[in-house]
C-alpha positions, 0 to 999 in steps of 0.5 A: 304877627303869628301869621307872618312867623308861620309863613316864614317858617313854612317858606324856609321849609318849602311847605305850602301855606293854607289858602286861609293863610294866603288870603290873610296876607292879601287882607293885611292892613297898610299899617302891617305892610312893612312887616309883610314885606320883611317876612316875605323878604326872609324867604326870598333871601333864603333861596335867592340871596340879594341877587336880581335876575334881569330879563329882556323882551323881544317882540318878534311879531306885534299886534293883529292877534286873532285871540280875544283876551280882554287884557291885551293891546294886541287882541282881536278888535283892539283899538290901542294904537300900538306898533304892528309888524310881522315877523322880525328877521333872525338878525333883527331879533338878535340885534334887539336881544344884544341890546338887552344883554349889553344892559345886563340881561341874563335871559332873552324872551322871544315873544310873538302874538297869535294863537300859537305857532305853525310848524313854519313859525317854529322853524323861523323861531329856531333860526332866531334862537340860533342867531341870538345864542351865536351872538350872545354867549351864555344867554338863556332864551325863553320862547313865548309863542302861544298854544303849542301843538304836539311835538313843537316844544321838543323842536324848540328845545332841540333848537336851543330854547331853554324855557317856554312861557305861557301864563295862566293869568287868572283863576280857572273859575273866572278865565272864561270872563276874560277870553272866549277863543281858548280855554284855561285847560288849553293854557295848562296843556301848553305848560305841561307840554313844555315840562314834558319836553324838558323846557324850563316852564315859566307861567304866571298871572295878571293882577288888577283885572277886577278879580277877587282875592280868592281868584288870586289865591286860586291861580297861584295855588294852581301855578304851584301845582303846575310847578313852573321854575319862574312865575311872572307877576303882571299888573294890568296896564289898562290900555285905551282901546281895550275892554279893560281900559277903565280897570284901575284897581291897584295900589302900590300897597296891594301890589306888594301884598300880592307879590308877598303872597306869591313868594309865600306860596312859591318860596323857591321859584323865580318870582318876576315882577313883570308888566305894569310895575312902573304904572302901579308900584311907582316909587315903591318898586324898590320894596318889591325887590325884597319879594321878587328876585327877577324883573324885566329890563327896559321896555315891554311888548307894546308899552315902554318901561322906565329907562334901563339905567334907572332899573340898574340904579334902583337895584344898586341903590336898594342894596341888591346885585345883578345876577351874572351869567355864571350864577345859577338862578334856582336853588340847588335842589331845584336846579339839580332837578331841573338841569341847566335851563330845563325841567326834569319832570312835572310834579311836587309843586313850586317849592318841592323840587326834589321832594316826594311830598308837597302839593303844592306872559305876558304883556299884552296877550301876544303869543296868547299870553306871553311873558312879561306884561299885562296890558289890559285885564280880564272880565268885561265886568269882573267881581269886586275885590274883597279887600277895601282900598284907601280912598283916592288910591285904587280907581284913580286912572294914571293914564299919564304912566301908560306909554305905547312903545315906539322904540326898539324892535320893529322901529328904527330907534334904539331900544331901551335897555 
């Protein structure tokens, strides 16, 4: 297929596809799906080999968020029966993180629900970062606390944070349909604050909220321009008790096409399969490893993932290997520009670190869009998808696959890692 050959060539050169080419990936048929995966897989292997980076979420503060993000089980007015608790103590968070590191996680993501941290919250998280790093040598720490005020990103970096997550989630044109209490521009501002402070920026999207193909392409192109080092791709988990509980718009095939499109647009960044992979990719999760080079291990913020051991077995069975703490995640040209766990300066777009040319969390809404998992999605009534789907596939609710987290942080039960 000429389209795929063109996209592979551009991906290997870190060139930006056209919007028309990105849309064409989403419009490919199921008959062409394996060709799409194989093509995007060539780009993934060029920049990341067969390594898979494991990340582990620790929900520092669950529920009771004042923001109204429609996709979030922790949102204002949510009736989802999730765990609700206030801040974990640093030693509690460190013990939770240690379980993930023992399971093979290289990065720990510290997430807290809320609009954004107070200065006191930043102090509290700084103590937690210190505790996690003291107990787990070589671990990366990503903070996800919501919208940042001036100076807070610098304080987090000074405390030892390596990265900061804040997802764009959807296109600028449709953002007001999913959230009224803050704006798309607020989110962009926080990602830019992380960049400017020298933190490695992590920002991604949520698919399955009723958006059009054009919206998915728009948000991924916006991410490329923002130039994060990692892009988590979340698939909406429609939690009962949230406005998007009835939004079941994804098939495994569509999820794979979305991941392939993200890889072609952002060829040399860490593409992470985040919340909802078990619900929507299901038995096709191993194929997604040919597109993404990073996953979350075990559970998410308020929902349970598949067993940590099952994640490790899946990676091994698919012929991939776990990325070790001594290995650098990013390709050399990006790592040189970003530094170890930091980002030198914005610009260039994903795939153009070190070049003068080229233009280009989240789980349930905790931390105003944290890393790792979407649990319910945008628009109260979003626009229809432009891609037709197979009868009996999309639209079929799989509530049996949605499990509220009842173990790990905030409970007396052992975590899943």
